[in-house]
N, CA, C and O atoms as CSV, one atom per row, in Angstrom:
chain,resi,resn,atom,element,x,y,z
A,1,MET,N,N,-29.896,-2.433,17.316
A,1,MET,CA,C,-30.292,-1.203,17.958
A,1,MET,C,C,-29.443,-1.030,19.217
A,1,MET,O,O,-29.126,-1.995,19.912
A,2,ARG,N,N,-29.093,0.197,19.483
A,2,ARG,CA,C,-28.351,0.561,20.689
A,2,ARG,C,C,-29.295,1.315,21.622
A,2,ARG,O,O,-30.011,2.214,21.182
A,3,SER,N,N,-29.302,0.957,22.898
A,3,SER,CA,C,-30.154,1.618,23.886
A,3,SER,C,C,-29.309,2.120,25.037
A,3,SER,O,O,-28.355,1.470,25.464
A,4,GLU,N,N,-29.680,3.295,25.534
A,4,GLU,CA,C,-29.003,3.874,26.687
A,4,GLU,C,C,-30.036,4.472,27.631
A,4,GLU,O,O,-31.024,5.059,27.188
A,5,LEU,N,N,-29.807,4.323,28.931
A,5,LEU,CA,C,-30.615,4.992,29.938
A,5,LEU,C,C,-30.008,6.365,30.171
A,5,LEU,O,O,-28.814,6.484,30.448
A,6,GLU,N,N,-30.832,7.404,30.060
A,6,GLU,CA,C,-30.407,8.744,30.441
A,6,GLU,C,C,-31.023,9.022,31.807
A,6,GLU,O,O,-32.247,9.064,31.940
A,7,PHE,N,N,-30.185,9.211,32.819
A,7,PHE,CA,C,-30.703,9.459,34.167
A,7,PHE,C,C,-31.521,10.745,34.204
A,7,PHE,O,O,-32.595,10.788,34.804
A,8,HIS,N,N,-31.005,11.803,33.554
A,8,HIS,CA,C,-31.739,13.065,33.485
A,8,HIS,C,C,-33.067,12.801,32.773
A,8,HIS,O,O,-33.097,12.088,31.770
A,9,ASP,N,N,-34.127,13.347,33.263
A,9,ASP,CA,C,-35.483,13.154,32.724
A,9,ASP,C,C,-36.085,11.787,33.045
A,9,ASP,O,O,-37.139,11.438,32.512
A,10,SER,N,N,-35.430,11.013,33.906
A,10,SER,CA,C,-36.004,9.764,34.391
A,10,SER,C,C,-36.613,10.017,35.769
A,10,SER,O,O,-36.343,11.036,36.404
A,11,THR,N,N,-37.438,9.069,36.218
A,11,THR,CA,C,-38.136,9.219,37.494
A,11,THR,C,C,-37.987,7.944,38.311
A,11,THR,O,O,-38.174,6.844,37.791
A,12,ILE,N,N,-37.652,8.091,39.591
A,12,ILE,CA,C,-37.589,6.939,40.490
A,12,ILE,C,C,-39.020,6.511,40.821
A,12,ILE,O,O,-39.837,7.336,41.230
A,13,LEU,N,N,-39.316,5.242,40.648
A,13,LEU,CA,C,-40.627,4.692,41.007
A,13,LEU,C,C,-40.596,4.017,42.364
A,13,LEU,O,O,-41.563,4.089,43.122
A,14,SER,N,N,-39.459,3.346,42.679
A,14,SER,CA,C,-39.377,2.626,43.948
A,14,SER,C,C,-37.923,2.361,44.315
A,14,SER,O,O,-37.045,2.283,43.456
A,15,ILE,N,N,-37.699,2.225,45.614
A,15,ILE,CA,C,-36.411,1.775,46.142
A,15,ILE,C,C,-36.748,0.768,47.224
A,15,ILE,O,O,-37.458,1.087,48.178
A,16,ALA,N,N,-36.237,-0.458,47.076
A,16,ALA,CA,C,-36.583,-1.507,48.034
A,16,ALA,C,C,-35.359,-2.355,48.361
A,16,ALA,O,O,-34.550,-2.676,47.491
A,17,GLN,N,N,-35.247,-2.704,49.630
A,17,GLN,CA,C,-34.230,-3.645,50.074
A,17,GLN,C,C,-34.783,-5.043,49.833
A,17,GLN,O,O,-35.912,-5.341,50.223
A,18,ALA,N,N,-33.998,-5.899,49.193
A,18,ALA,CA,C,-34.409,-7.277,48.940
A,18,ALA,C,C,-33.261,-8.184,49.356
A,18,ALA,O,O,-32.380,-8.494,48.554
A,19,GLY,N,N,-33.277,-8.611,50.626
A,19,GLY,CA,C,-32.173,-9.418,51.139
A,19,GLY,C,C,-30.901,-8.592,51.149
A,19,GLY,O,O,-30.849,-7.521,51.755
A,20,ALA,N,N,-29.873,-9.094,50.474
A,20,ALA,CA,C,-28.576,-8.402,50.425
A,20,ALA,C,C,-28.455,-7.498,49.209
A,20,ALA,O,O,-27.347,-7.162,48.791
A,21,SER,N,N,-29.587,-7.102,48.639
A,21,SER,CA,C,-29.523,-6.225,47.466
A,21,SER,C,C,-30.529,-5.085,47.597
A,21,SER,O,O,-31.483,-5.143,48.374
A,22,ILE,N,N,-30.276,-4.060,46.811
A,22,ILE,CA,C,-31.204,-2.941,46.691
A,22,ILE,C,C,-31.721,-2.941,45.261
A,22,ILE,O,O,-30.946,-3.053,44.311
A,23,GLN,N,N,-33.036,-2.814,45.113
A,23,GLN,CA,C,-33.652,-2.757,43.796
A,23,GLN,C,C,-34.287,-1.382,43.621
A,23,GLN,O,O,-35.056,-0.924,44.466
A,24,ILE,N,N,-33.955,-0.740,42.519
A,24,ILE,CA,C,-34.463,0.599,42.233
A,24,ILE,C,C,-35.231,0.531,40.922
A,24,ILE,O,O,-34.668,0.213,39.874
A,25,GLY,N,N,-36.517,0.832,40.993
A,25,GLY,CA,C,-37.353,0.875,39.795
A,25,GLY,C,C,-37.379,2.302,39.262
A,25,GLY,O,O,-37.583,3.254,40.015
A,26,ILE,N,N,-37.173,2.438,37.973
A,26,ILE,CA,C,-37.117,3.758,37.347
A,26,ILE,C,C,-38.001,3.777,36.106
A,26,ILE,O,O,-38.009,2.833,35.315
A,27,ASP,N,N,-38.747,4.873,35.952
A,27,ASP,CA,C,-39.396,5.160,34.672
A,27,ASP,C,C,-38.318,5.880,33.878
A,27,ASP,O,O,-38.130,7.089,34.013
A,28,GLY,N,N,-37.619,5.127,33.055
A,28,GLY,CA,C,-36.417,5.627,32.406
A,28,GLY,C,C,-36.683,6.373,31.115
A,28,GLY,O,O,-37.598,6.052,30.357
A,29,TYR,N,N,-35.848,7.383,30.887
A,29,TYR,CA,C,-35.820,8.049,29.576
A,29,TYR,C,C,-34.733,7.334,28.791
A,29,TYR,O,O,-33.547,7.436,29.104
A,30,ILE,N,N,-35.163,6.603,27.759
A,30,ILE,CA,C,-34.276,5.718,27.012
A,30,ILE,C,C,-33.963,6.309,25.635
A,30,ILE,O,O,-34.860,6.718,24.897
A,31,HIS,N,N,-32.671,6.343,25.311
A,31,HIS,CA,C,-32.239,6.705,23.957
A,31,HIS,C,C,-32.170,5.405,23.159
A,31,HIS,O,O,-31.491,4.461,23.564
A,32,ARG,N,N,-32.860,5.358,22.043
A,32,ARG,CA,C,-32.781,4.210,21.130
A,32,ARG,C,C,-32.154,4.705,19.831
A,32,ARG,O,O,-32.634,5.658,19.218
A,33,TRP,N,N,-31.086,4.048,19.428
A,33,TRP,CA,C,-30.346,4.471,18.239
A,33,TRP,C,C,-30.244,3.337,17.230
A,33,TRP,O,O,-29.964,2.192,17.585
A,34,ASP,N,N,-30.476,3.673,15.970
A,34,ASP,CA,C,-30.231,2.765,14.850
A,34,ASP,C,C,-29.253,3.458,13.921
A,34,ASP,O,O,-29.307,4.673,13.737
A,35,LYS,N,N,-28.351,2.664,13.334
A,35,LYS,CA,C,-27.373,3.213,12.398
A,35,LYS,C,C,-27.583,2.548,11.045
A,35,LYS,O,O,-27.496,1.327,10.919
A,36,ALA,N,N,-27.861,3.367,10.037
A,36,ALA,CA,C,-28.067,2.870,8.677
A,36,ALA,C,C,-27.247,3.733,7.719
A,36,ALA,O,O,-27.315,4.961,7.769
A,37,SER,N,N,-26.490,3.100,6.867
A,37,SER,CA,C,-25.633,3.796,5.899
A,37,SER,C,C,-24.726,4.807,6.590
A,37,SER,O,O,-24.466,5.886,6.057
A,38,GLY,N,N,-24.239,4.445,7.795
A,38,GLY,CA,C,-23.314,5.292,8.528
A,38,GLY,C,C,-23.946,6.469,9.255
A,38,GLY,O,O,-23.235,7.304,9.815
A,39,VAL,N,N,-25.287,6.548,9.253
A,39,VAL,CA,C,-25.975,7.678,9.886
A,39,VAL,C,C,-26.818,7.170,11.066
A,39,VAL,O,O,-27.589,6.220,10.933
A,40,TRP,N,N,-26.650,7.830,12.231
A,40,TRP,CA,C,-27.422,7.491,13.410
A,40,TRP,C,C,-28.779,8.185,13.380
A,40,TRP,O,O,-28.871,9.363,13.035
A,41,LYS,N,N,-29.833,7.452,13.743
A,41,LYS,CA,C,-31.169,8.023,13.930
A,41,LYS,C,C,-31.615,7.620,15.324
A,41,LYS,O,O,-31.601,6.440,15.673
A,42,GLY,N,N,-32.014,8.612,16.122
A,42,GLY,CA,C,-32.349,8.324,17.507
A,42,GLY,C,C,-33.742,8.751,17.894
A,42,GLY,O,O,-34.311,9.691,17.338
A,43,GLU,N,N,-34.285,8.024,18.878
A,43,GLU,CA,C,-35.598,8.335,19.438
A,43,GLU,C,C,-35.516,8.245,20.958
A,43,GLU,O,O,-34.783,7.420,21.505
A,44,GLY,N,N,-36.281,9.107,21.634
A,44,GLY,CA,C,-36.416,9.041,23.077
A,44,GLY,C,C,-37.670,8.274,23.436
A,44,GLY,O,O,-38.738,8.529,22.879
A,45,TRP,N,N,-37.552,7.341,24.357
A,45,TRP,CA,C,-38.662,6.500,24.785
A,45,TRP,C,C,-38.765,6.519,26.302
A,45,TRP,O,O,-37.754,6.689,26.983
A,46,GLY,N,N,-39.948,6.350,26.836
A,46,GLY,CA,C,-40.168,6.105,28.252
A,46,GLY,C,C,-40.312,4.612,28.436
A,46,GLY,O,O,-41.111,3.973,27.752
A,47,GLN,N,N,-39.544,4.049,29.356
A,47,GLN,CA,C,-39.547,2.599,29.519
A,47,GLN,C,C,-39.118,2.239,30.940
A,47,GLN,O,O,-38.219,2.878,31.486
A,48,PRO,N,N,-39.747,1.222,31.554
A,48,PRO,CA,C,-39.356,0.823,32.901
A,48,PRO,C,C,-37.981,0.153,32.920
A,48,PRO,O,O,-37.643,-0.652,32.053
A,49,VAL,N,N,-37.205,0.516,33.941
A,49,VAL,CA,C,-35.845,0.005,34.107
A,49,VAL,C,C,-35.693,-0.457,35.550
A,49,VAL,O,O,-36.214,0.177,36.468
A,50,GLN,N,N,-34.982,-1.555,35.747
A,50,GLN,CA,C,-34.678,-2.059,37.083
A,50,GLN,C,C,-33.169,-2.002,37.293
A,50,GLN,O,O,-32.403,-2.521,36.480
A,51,ILE,N,N,-32.744,-1.369,38.386
A,51,ILE,CA,C,-31.338,-1.352,38.786
A,51,ILE,C,C,-31.230,-2.212,40.034
A,51,ILE,O,O,-31.954,-1.994,41.006
A,52,THR,N,N,-30.325,-3.191,40.013
A,52,THR,CA,C,-30.117,-4.060,41.164
A,52,THR,C,C,-28.651,-4.014,41.564
A,52,THR,O,O,-27.770,-4.278,40.747
A,53,LEU,N,N,-28.394,-3.680,42.818
A,53,LEU,CA,C,-27.050,-3.716,43.380
A,53,LEU,C,C,-27.025,-4.787,44.455
A,53,LEU,O,O,-27.780,-4.711,45.424
A,54,THR,N,N,-26.160,-5.790,44.294
A,54,THR,CA,C,-26.050,-6.817,45.323
A,54,THR,C,C,-24.970,-6.396,46.313
A,54,THR,O,O,-24.040,-5.663,45.976
A,55,GLY,N,N,-25.120,-6.879,47.540
A,55,GLY,CA,C,-24.205,-6.476,48.603
A,55,GLY,C,C,-24.245,-4.972,48.786
A,55,GLY,O,O,-23.234,-4.356,49.121
A,56,ALA,N,N,-25.410,-4.376,48.566
A,56,ALA,CA,C,-25.520,-2.922,48.465
A,56,ALA,C,C,-25.814,-2.253,49.793
A,56,ALA,O,O,-26.497,-2.788,50.667
A,57,LEU,N,N,-25.269,-1.070,49.895
A,57,LEU,CA,C,-25.576,-0.170,50.993
A,57,LEU,C,C,-26.066,1.121,50.385
A,57,LEU,O,O,-25.494,1.606,49.408
A,58,GLY,N,N,-27.106,1.680,50.941
A,58,GLY,CA,C,-27.617,2.956,50.444
A,58,GLY,C,C,-27.405,4.021,51.496
A,58,GLY,O,O,-27.529,3.761,52.693
A,59,SER,N,N,-27.090,5.205,51.053
A,59,SER,CA,C,-26.993,6.317,51.989
A,59,SER,C,C,-28.242,7.165,51.848
A,59,SER,O,O,-28.862,7.183,50.785
A,60,ASN,N,N,-28.604,7.840,52.866
A,60,ASN,CA,C,-29.698,8.825,52.903
A,60,ASN,C,C,-30.944,8.426,52.114
A,60,ASN,O,O,-31.539,9.268,51.443
A,61,VAL,N,N,-31.349,7.153,52.182
A,61,VAL,CA,C,-32.559,6.729,51.473
A,61,VAL,C,C,-33.712,6.787,52.465
A,61,VAL,O,O,-33.985,5.830,53.189
A,62,ARG,N,N,-34.364,7.908,52.479
A,62,ARG,CA,C,-35.536,8.113,53.326
A,62,ARG,C,C,-36.630,8.630,52.406
A,62,ARG,O,O,-37.081,7.942,51.490
A,63,GLU,N,N,-37.031,9.829,52.672
A,63,GLU,CA,C,-37.958,10.515,51.782
A,63,GLU,C,C,-37.121,11.156,50.683
A,63,GLU,O,O,-36.031,11.663,50.949
A,64,TYR,N,N,-37.605,11.137,49.495
A,64,TYR,CA,C,-36.861,11.703,48.383
A,64,TYR,C,C,-37.846,12.165,47.332
A,64,TYR,O,O,-38.964,11.661,47.225
A,65,SER,N,N,-37.394,13.147,46.552
A,65,SER,CA,C,-38.215,13.513,45.395
A,65,SER,C,C,-37.947,12.448,44.344
A,65,SER,O,O,-36.927,11.762,44.408
A,66,LYS,N,N,-38.813,12.305,43.413
A,66,LYS,CA,C,-38.677,11.211,42.457
A,66,LYS,C,C,-38.032,11.602,41.138
A,66,LYS,O,O,-37.560,10.730,40.408
A,67,ASP,N,N,-37.999,12.881,40.815
A,67,ASP,CA,C,-37.478,13.308,39.510
A,67,ASP,C,C,-35.964,13.442,39.544
A,67,ASP,O,O,-35.397,14.088,40.425
A,68,LEU,N,N,-35.320,12.813,38.557
A,68,LEU,CA,C,-33.861,12.833,38.485
A,68,LEU,C,C,-33.369,13.973,37.605
A,68,LEU,O,O,-33.959,14.297,36.574
A,69,ASP,N,N,-32.270,14.567,38.046
A,69,ASP,CA,C,-31.594,15.604,37.266
A,69,ASP,C,C,-30.339,15.040,36.627
A,69,ASP,O,O,-29.776,15.657,35.723
A,70,GLY,N,N,-29.892,13.880,37.081
A,70,GLY,CA,C,-28.701,13.241,36.535
A,70,GLY,C,C,-28.360,12.029,37.358
A,70,GLY,O,O,-29.106,11.624,38.249
A,71,GLY,N,N,-27.219,11.457,37.044
A,71,GLY,CA,C,-26.764,10.288,37.777
A,71,GLY,C,C,-25.506,9.739,37.157
A,71,GLY,O,O,-25.101,10.149,36.069
A,72,SER,N,N,-24.886,8.801,37.864
A,72,SER,CA,C,-23.666,8.184,37.346
A,72,SER,C,C,-23.495,6.802,37.953
A,72,SER,O,O,-24.037,6.485,39.011
A,73,VAL,N,N,-22.719,5.993,37.240
A,73,VAL,CA,C,-22.308,4.681,37.725
A,73,VAL,C,C,-20.790,4.646,37.620
A,73,VAL,O,O,-20.225,4.881,36.551
A,74,ARG,N,N,-20.130,4.347,38.752
A,74,ARG,CA,C,-18.670,4.246,38.734
A,74,ARG,C,C,-18.261,2.815,39.016
A,74,ARG,O,O,-18.648,2.222,40.023
A,75,ILE,N,N,-17.469,2.277,38.103
A,75,ILE,CA,C,-16.912,0.936,38.225
A,75,ILE,C,C,-15.392,1.107,38.178
A,75,ILE,O,O,-14.833,1.399,37.121
A,76,GLY,N,N,-14.734,0.929,39.297
A,76,GLY,CA,C,-13.289,1.151,39.332
A,76,GLY,C,C,-12.967,2.581,38.937
A,76,GLY,O,O,-13.503,3.524,39.520
A,77,ALA,N,N,-12.091,2.749,37.946
A,77,ALA,CA,C,-11.683,4.082,37.496
A,77,ALA,C,C,-12.589,4.639,36.396
A,77,ALA,O,O,-12.382,5.763,35.941
A,78,VAL,N,N,-13.593,3.866,35.963
A,78,VAL,CA,C,-14.471,4.283,34.864
A,78,VAL,C,C,-15.794,4.802,35.422
A,78,VAL,O,O,-16.454,4.124,36.210
A,79,THR,N,N,-16.175,6.012,35.005
A,79,THR,CA,C,-17.450,6.594,35.419
A,79,THR,C,C,-18.324,6.821,34.195
A,79,THR,O,O,-17.891,7.428,33.215
A,80,HIS,N,N,-19.540,6.335,34.256
A,80,HIS,CA,C,-20.544,6.570,33.216
A,80,HIS,C,C,-21.430,7.702,33.724
A,80,HIS,O,O,-22.222,7.506,34.645
A,81,ASN,N,N,-21.300,8.882,33.127
A,81,ASN,CA,C,-22.058,10.051,33.572
A,81,ASN,C,C,-23.327,10.223,32.756
A,81,ASN,O,O,-23.272,10.301,31.528
A,82,ASN,N,N,-24.445,10.281,33.413
A,82,ASN,CA,C,-25.783,10.573,32.895
A,82,ASN,C,C,-26.356,9.531,31.943
A,82,ASN,O,O,-27.549,9.239,32.033
A,83,CYS,N,N,-25.579,8.962,31.044
A,83,CYS,CA,C,-26.087,7.921,30.134
A,83,CYS,C,C,-25.282,6.646,30.320
A,83,CYS,O,O,-24.061,6.678,30.472
A,84,ILE,N,N,-25.998,5.514,30.304
A,84,ILE,CA,C,-25.328,4.228,30.406
A,84,ILE,C,C,-25.995,3.244,29.457
A,84,ILE,O,O,-27.221,3.160,29.385
A,85,ARG,N,N,-25.175,2.510,28.739
A,85,ARG,CA,C,-25.673,1.567,27.738
A,85,ARG,C,C,-26.446,0.427,28.402
A,85,ARG,O,O,-26.089,-0.036,29.485
A,86,LEU,N,N,-27.505,-0.011,27.736
A,86,LEU,CA,C,-28.363,-1.082,28.244
A,86,LEU,C,C,-28.305,-2.310,27.353
A,86,LEU,O,O,-28.145,-2.171,26.140
A,87,PRO,N,N,-28.429,-3.494,27.904
A,87,PRO,CA,C,-28.380,-3.781,29.325
A,87,PRO,C,C,-26.952,-3.586,29.831
A,87,PRO,O,O,-25.998,-3.642,29.056
A,88,PHE,N,N,-26.815,-3.356,31.141
A,88,PHE,CA,C,-25.504,-3.144,31.753
A,88,PHE,C,C,-25.354,-4.090,32.918
A,88,PHE,O,O,-26.270,-4.241,33.726
A,89,HIS,N,N,-24.194,-4.733,33.009
A,89,HIS,CA,C,-23.894,-5.596,34.145
A,89,HIS,C,C,-22.404,-5.514,34.427
A,89,HIS,O,O,-21.587,-5.570,33.508
A,90,SER,N,N,-22.055,-5.381,35.689
A,90,SER,CA,C,-20.656,-5.367,36.085
A,90,SER,C,C,-20.511,-6.058,37.426
A,90,SER,O,O,-21.204,-5.727,38.388
A,91,ALA,N,N,-19.600,-7.026,37.481
A,91,ALA,CA,C,-19.269,-7.685,38.736
A,91,ALA,C,C,-18.107,-6.924,39.354
A,91,ALA,O,O,-17.176,-6.523,38.656
A,92,GLY,N,N,-18.164,-6.732,40.636
A,92,GLY,CA,C,-17.117,-5.991,41.323
A,92,GLY,C,C,-17.676,-4.717,41.905
A,92,GLY,O,O,-18.834,-4.375,41.664
A,93,PRO,N,N,-16.866,-4.013,42.668
A,93,PRO,CA,C,-17.342,-2.811,43.350
A,93,PRO,C,C,-17.959,-1.787,42.394
A,93,PRO,O,O,-17.412,-1.503,41.329
A,94,ALA,N,N,-19.102,-1.244,42.796
A,94,ALA,CA,C,-19.819,-0.259,41.975
A,94,ALA,C,C,-20.399,0.816,42.883
A,94,ALA,O,O,-20.783,0.549,44.022
A,95,ILE,N,N,-20.453,2.029,42.360
A,95,ILE,CA,C,-21.095,3.142,43.063
A,95,ILE,C,C,-22.123,3.750,42.124
A,95,ILE,O,O,-21.793,4.143,41.005
A,96,LEU,N,N,-23.363,3.829,42.574
A,96,LEU,CA,C,-24.446,4.456,41.827
A,96,LEU,C,C,-24.823,5.745,42.541
A,96,LEU,O,O,-25.104,5.734,43.740
A,97,GLN,N,N,-24.832,6.858,41.810
A,97,GLN,CA,C,-25.296,8.127,42.355
A,97,GLN,C,C,-26.479,8.597,41.538
A,97,GLN,O,O,-26.414,8.643,40.310
A,98,LEU,N,N,-27.560,8.945,42.215
A,98,LEU,CA,C,-28.753,9.477,41.576
A,98,LEU,C,C,-28.944,10.909,42.070
A,98,LEU,O,O,-29.169,11.143,43.258
A,99,GLU,N,N,-28.852,11.866,41.141
A,99,GLU,CA,C,-28.983,13.277,41.480
A,99,GLU,C,C,-30.432,13.700,41.300
A,99,GLU,O,O,-30.984,13.618,40.203
A,100,LEU,N,N,-31.040,14.153,42.390
A,100,LEU,CA,C,-32.435,14.561,42.364
A,100,LEU,C,C,-32.550,16.020,41.940
A,100,LEU,O,O,-31.608,16.797,42.095
A,101,LYS,N,N,-33.705,16.382,41.405
A,101,LYS,CA,C,-33.923,17.777,40.992
A,101,LYS,C,C,-33.891,18.741,42.165
A,101,LYS,O,O,-33.726,19.946,41.973
A,102,THR,N,N,-34.048,18.221,43.384
A,102,THR,CA,C,-33.981,19.061,44.583
A,102,THR,C,C,-32.541,19.390,44.965
A,102,THR,O,O,-32.311,20.214,45.851
A,103,GLY,N,N,-31.561,18.753,44.304
A,103,GLY,CA,C,-30.161,18.954,44.641
A,103,GLY,C,C,-29.590,17.850,45.503
A,103,GLY,O,O,-28.372,17.743,45.642
A,104,GLU,N,N,-30.449,17.024,46.087
A,104,GLU,CA,C,-29.976,15.899,46.893
A,104,GLU,C,C,-29.343,14.840,45.993
A,104,GLU,O,O,-29.663,14.737,44.809
A,105,VAL,N,N,-28.440,14.057,46.577
A,105,VAL,CA,C,-27.814,12.946,45.863
A,105,VAL,C,C,-28.011,11.682,46.683
A,105,VAL,O,O,-27.634,11.629,47.853
A,106,LEU,N,N,-28.600,10.667,46.069
A,106,LEU,CA,C,-28.711,9.344,46.688
A,106,LEU,C,C,-27.523,8.537,46.194
A,106,LEU,O,O,-27.270,8.475,44.991
A,107,GLU,N,N,-26.791,7.917,47.115
A,107,GLU,CA,C,-25.616,7.136,46.729
A,107,GLU,C,C,-25.750,5.716,47.246
A,107,GLU,O,O,-26.139,5.489,48.391
A,108,PHE,N,N,-25.421,4.766,46.384
A,108,PHE,CA,C,-25.496,3.344,46.709
A,108,PHE,C,C,-24.167,2.708,46.322
A,108,PHE,O,O,-23.628,2.997,45.253
A,109,THR,N,N,-23.639,1.849,47.179
A,109,THR,CA,C,-22.434,1.098,46.852
A,109,THR,C,C,-22.772,-0.385,46.926
A,109,THR,O,O,-23.582,-0.809,47.750
A,110,GLY,N,N,-22.150,-1.158,46.064
A,110,GLY,CA,C,-22.421,-2.586,46.043
A,110,GLY,C,C,-21.278,-3.347,45.398
A,110,GLY,O,O,-20.304,-2.764,44.923
A,111,ASN,N,N,-21.424,-4.663,45.392
A,111,ASN,CA,C,-20.407,-5.538,44.828
A,111,ASN,C,C,-20.736,-5.970,43.406
A,111,ASN,O,O,-19.908,-6.594,42.741
A,112,ASP,N,N,-21.922,-5.648,42.937
A,112,ASP,CA,C,-22.371,-6.099,41.624
A,112,ASP,C,C,-23.528,-5.194,41.221
A,112,ASP,O,O,-24.377,-4.884,42.056
A,113,ILE,N,N,-23.583,-4.764,39.965
A,113,ILE,CA,C,-24.692,-3.922,39.515
A,113,ILE,C,C,-25.230,-4.450,38.195
A,113,ILE,O,O,-24.485,-4.847,37.298
A,114,LYS,N,N,-26.553,-4.439,38.114
A,114,LYS,CA,C,-27.233,-4.846,36.882
A,114,LYS,C,C,-28.301,-3.797,36.590
A,114,LYS,O,O,-29.077,-3.429,37.473
A,115,ILE,N,N,-28.338,-3.311,35.330
A,115,ILE,CA,C,-29.348,-2.345,34.895
A,115,ILE,C,C,-29.979,-2.904,33.632
A,115,ILE,O,O,-29.291,-3.161,32.644
A,116,GLU,N,N,-31.304,-3.093,33.671
A,116,GLU,CA,C,-31.975,-3.690,32.519
A,116,GLU,C,C,-33.388,-3.147,32.363
A,116,GLU,O,O,-34.034,-2.744,33.330
A,117,VAL,N,N,-33.843,-3.148,31.124
A,117,VAL,CA,C,-35.214,-2.763,30.803
A,117,VAL,C,C,-36.123,-3.900,31.243
A,117,VAL,O,O,-35.795,-5.070,31.049
A,118,THR,N,N,-37.267,-3.559,31.835
A,118,THR,CA,C,-38.136,-4.606,32.365
A,118,THR,C,C,-39.530,-4.626,31.742
A,118,THR,O,O,-40.369,-5.427,32.154
A,119,GLY,N,N,-39.792,-3.774,30.770
A,119,GLY,CA,C,-41.119,-3.760,30.165
A,119,GLY,C,C,-41.113,-2.990,28.861
A,119,GLY,O,O,-40.084,-2.470,28.428
A,120,SER,N,N,-42.275,-2.928,28.249
A,120,SER,CA,C,-42.383,-2.235,26.966
A,120,SER,C,C,-42.354,-0.724,27.192
A,120,SER,O,O,-42.588,-0.238,28.298
A,121,GLY,N,N,-42.064,-0.009,26.129
A,121,GLY,CA,C,-41.926,1.432,26.226
A,121,GLY,C,C,-42.893,2.180,25.344
A,121,GLY,O,O,-43.671,1.588,24.596
A,122,SER,N,N,-42.830,3.503,25.444
A,122,SER,CA,C,-43.651,4.348,24.594
A,122,SER,C,C,-42.800,5.482,24.024
A,122,SER,O,O,-41.984,6.081,24.725
A,123,PHE,N,N,-43.005,5.754,22.762
A,123,PHE,CA,C,-42.252,6.791,22.061
A,123,PHE,C,C,-42.565,8.152,22.662
A,123,PHE,O,O,-43.720,8.458,22.959
A,124,ILE,N,N,-41.524,8.971,22.842
A,124,ILE,CA,C,-41.696,10.328,23.343
A,124,ILE,C,C,-41.354,11.354,22.273
A,124,ILE,O,O,-42.147,12.256,22.000
A,125,GLU,N,N,-40.151,11.219,21.653
A,125,GLU,CA,C,-39.701,12.250,20.721
A,125,GLU,C,C,-38.489,11.778,19.920
A,125,GLU,O,O,-37.776,10.872,20.351
A,126,PRO,N,N,-38.252,12.388,18.754
A,126,PRO,CA,C,-36.991,12.129,18.056
A,126,PRO,C,C,-35.854,12.812,18.825
A,126,PRO,O,O,-36.054,13.849,19.456
A,127,LEU,N,N,-34.668,12.215,18.762
A,127,LEU,CA,C,-33.517,12.792,19.447
A,127,LEU,C,C,-32.692,13.644,18.483
A,127,LEU,O,O,-32.565,13.306,17.306
A,128,PRO,N,N,-32.132,14.744,18.979
A,128,PRO,CA,C,-31.312,15.588,18.122
A,128,PRO,C,C,-29.998,14.902,17.765
A,128,PRO,O,O,-29.509,14.052,18.510
A,129,ASP,N,N,-29.441,15.268,16.643
A,129,ASP,CA,C,-28.218,14.667,16.134
A,129,ASP,C,C,-27.052,14.802,17.114
A,129,ASP,O,O,-26.181,13.933,17.161
A,130,ASP,N,N,-27.030,15.874,17.889
A,130,ASP,CA,C,-25.896,16.063,18.808
A,130,ASP,C,C,-25.938,15.114,20.014
A,130,ASP,O,O,-25.002,15.112,20.813
A,131,PHE,N,N,-26.989,14.314,20.164
A,131,PHE,CA,C,-27.054,13.290,21.211
A,131,PHE,C,C,-26.511,11.938,20.724
A,131,PHE,O,O,-26.370,11.008,21.518
A,132,LYS,N,N,-26.206,11.825,19.422
A,132,LYS,CA,C,-25.826,10.520,18.861
A,132,LYS,C,C,-24.618,9.945,19.549
A,132,LYS,O,O,-23.794,10.686,20.085
A,133,PRO,N,N,-24.497,8.607,19.542
A,133,PRO,CA,C,-23.338,7.938,20.157
A,133,PRO,C,C,-22.051,8.405,19.506
A,133,PRO,O,O,-21.995,8.650,18.301
A,134,THR,N,N,-21.015,8.525,20.329
A,134,THR,CA,C,-19.723,8.988,19.810
A,134,THR,C,C,-18.729,7.858,19.627
A,134,THR,O,O,-17.721,8.030,18.941
A,135,ASP,N,N,-18.993,6.697,20.229
A,135,ASP,CA,C,-18.059,5.590,20.064
A,135,ASP,C,C,-18.476,4.713,18.888
A,135,ASP,O,O,-19.553,4.893,18.320
A,136,ALA,N,N,-17.644,3.794,18.540
A,136,ALA,CA,C,-17.859,2.958,17.361
A,136,ALA,C,C,-18.987,1.949,17.542
A,136,ALA,O,O,-19.487,1.414,16.553
A,137,GLY,N,N,-19.409,1.670,18.801
A,137,GLY,CA,C,-20.413,0.634,19.065
A,137,GLY,C,C,-21.698,1.011,18.552
A,137,GLY,O,O,-22.662,0.257,18.686
C-alpha cells in the first residue's frame, strides 16, 4: 500500500518546541492507494501524523487557525507540494511551509525532517481516479 499526507484538508492539532526540535501534530488527510492488475484504487482516511524537525526554527508561530489549505516540504532543489509520501525522512536542510485557510503561512526550517503516521485512522471517502499516483512507485 502507498500512503501520502495531503496537507490540504488536514488540521493542525499542536505545535510544540521539544529541545532542539519542533513537533507538529496533525489530523492528516491521508491518501491510501493499492494497485492491483495495473489499476490504482484509492481511499481518503483521517489519521494522526507527527512532523518533527530537528535543529528547527519556526517563524510566526503564535496564534494560528488550525485548518490547512496546503503545504510543502522543500529538501534542497526538490519541493513536495501539497502531498508527501509516508513515512518520510530526510537528513539535511529542510523547509516546511503550512498554508492556513486564513492565508497565513507558517514556515519552519530545520536540519532534519521526519513525517510519520502515529495512530490508527478512519475511512472518509473513496478517492477519484485523477488523484492516483503518477510515478511508478
